[in-house]
C-alpha positions as CSV (number, residue, x, y, z in Angstrom):
1,M,31.0,20.8,29.1
2,R,30.2,22.1,25.5
3,T,31.5,19.1,24.5
4,T,29.3,17.0,26.2
5,S,26.1,19.2,25.5
6,A,26.5,19.3,21.9
7,A,27.4,15.0,22.1
8,T,24.0,15.5,23.7
9,L,22.4,17.7,21.4
10,A,23.6,15.4,18.3
11,L,22.4,12.6,19.7
12,T,19.4,13.8,20.1
13,L,18.4,15.3,16.9
14,G,20.0,11.8,15.9
15,M,17.2,10.1,17.8
16,L,14.3,12.5,16.3
17,T,15.4,11.6,12.7
18,A,15.7,8.1,13.6
19,T,12.0,8.0,14.8
20,S,10.8,10.1,12.5
21,V,11.9,7.8,9.4
22,A,10.7,4.8,11.4
23,S,7.5,6.4,11.7
24,A,6.7,7.8,8.1
25,A,5.1,5.0,6.1
26,P,6.4,3.1,3.3
27,I,3.3,2.8,1.6
28,V,2.3,6.3,1.2
29,G,2.8,7.6,-2.5
30,S,2.3,6.6,-5.9
31,W,3.2,3.2,-7.1
32,S,2.5,1.1,-10.4
33,G,2.6,-2.8,-11.7
34,R,1.3,-5.9,-13.2
35,G,-0.2,-8.7,-12.3
36,T,-2.8,-11.2,-12.8
37,V,-6.4,-11.6,-12.1
38,R,-8.0,-15.3,-11.5
39,L,-11.8,-15.6,-11.7
40,T,-13.8,-18.0,-10.3
41,S,-14.4,-19.6,-13.8
42,G,-10.9,-20.5,-14.2
43,Q,-10.1,-17.2,-16.0
44,V,-6.8,-15.7,-16.0
45,E,-6.3,-12.1,-17.0
46,P,-3.2,-9.9,-17.0
47,V,-3.6,-6.5,-14.9
48,S,-2.1,-3.3,-15.0
49,C,-2.7,-0.9,-12.1
50,R,-1.5,2.6,-10.6
51,V,-2.3,2.9,-7.0
52,R,-1.8,6.1,-4.9
53,Y,-2.0,5.6,-1.0
54,E,-2.2,8.5,1.5
55,K,-2.4,8.9,5.5
56,G,-5.8,8.2,6.8
57,D,-5.4,9.2,10.1
58,S,-2.7,11.2,12.1
59,A,-1.5,8.4,14.3
60,G,-0.4,7.2,10.9
61,K,-1.7,3.7,11.0
62,T,-4.6,3.2,8.2
63,F,-3.8,4.5,4.9
64,T,-6.5,5.5,2.2
65,L,-5.9,4.1,-1.3
66,D,-7.2,4.8,-5.1
67,A,-6.4,2.5,-7.9
68,K,-6.9,2.7,-11.8
69,C,-6.5,-0.8,-13.2
70,A,-6.6,-2.3,-16.7
71,T,-7.3,-5.4,-18.2
72,T,-8.6,-7.0,-21.7
73,A,-12.1,-6.4,-20.0
74,G,-11.1,-2.5,-19.4
75,T,-10.4,0.1,-17.1
76,F,-11.9,0.6,-13.4
77,L,-11.4,2.5,-10.2
78,L,-10.7,1.0,-7.2
79,Y,-10.7,2.6,-3.3
80,G,-10.2,1.2,-0.3
81,R,-8.8,1.7,3.5
82,V,-5.5,-0.1,4.8
83,S,-4.5,-0.6,8.5
84,R,-0.7,-1.5,9.2
85,R,-0.2,-4.8,11.2
86,S,3.8,-4.5,11.0
87,A,6.1,-2.2,9.9
88,S,5.9,-3.9,6.4
89,S,2.4,-5.5,6.1
90,Y,-1.2,-4.0,5.4
91,R,-4.4,-5.5,5.4
92,G,-7.8,-4.0,4.8
93,S,-10.8,-3.8,2.4
94,L,-11.0,-2.7,-1.1
95,Y,-14.2,-1.4,-3.2
96,G,-15.0,-0.9,-6.7
97,E,-16.1,2.2,-8.6
98,Q,-19.7,0.5,-8.3
99,S,-20.8,-0.4,-4.9
100,T,-21.4,-4.0,-6.1
101,V,-17.7,-4.7,-6.3
102,S,-15.6,-5.1,-2.7
103,G,-12.6,-7.4,-1.6
104,K,-10.0,-7.9,1.4
105,I,-6.7,-6.5,0.2
106,T,-3.4,-7.4,2.1
107,I,0.1,-5.8,1.0
108,S,3.5,-6.6,1.8
109,V,6.1,-3.9,1.3
110,R,9.7,-4.4,0.8
111,G,11.9,-1.1,0.1
112,N,10.7,0.0,-3.1
113,S,8.5,-2.7,-3.9
114,Q,5.7,-4.3,-2.5
115,T,3.2,-7.8,-3.3
116,V,-1.0,-7.2,-3.4
117,R,-3.1,-9.6,-3.1
118,V,-6.8,-9.2,-3.3
119,S,-9.9,-11.7,-3.2
120,N,-13.7,-10.9,-3.3
121,S,-16.4,-13.8,-4.4
122,R,-15.3,-13.4,-8.3
123,G,-11.9,-14.7,-7.8
124,S,-8.5,-13.0,-6.7
125,G,-5.5,-11.6,-7.9
126,S,-1.8,-10.8,-7.2
127,L,-0.1,-7.9,-8.3
128,N,4.2,-6.8,-8.1
129,L,4.1,-2.8,-7.9
130,R,7.3,-0.2,-7.8
131,K,7.2,2.8,-6.3
132,R,6.8,5.6,-8.8
């Protein structure tokens, strides 16, 4: 009887731990990396960014982001909100520090790396980020 109770407890704890790990968002935390921005004029610029994601709701379905990015034209701050579409896919909106800049963002996470794609009326961009 004790062996059965111990086995049941161990199995239950194992299931709870597995559930906690599975529900933990792989996106939360600090990321950094590089990519390119293509303006509607056709000009291509290198870009580097540091991004921080935090939980946006208690259910773990939405996340906020703060990003500091740099191109040859200067440094800029971005803010946004993304929603989880699947275990490794997110989609949402992005806003610049000036309210005139906004756009769409999609994120694909694989382990400690992610691919970010952004677009707005001025152009599009793609970044590869690594968890810091």
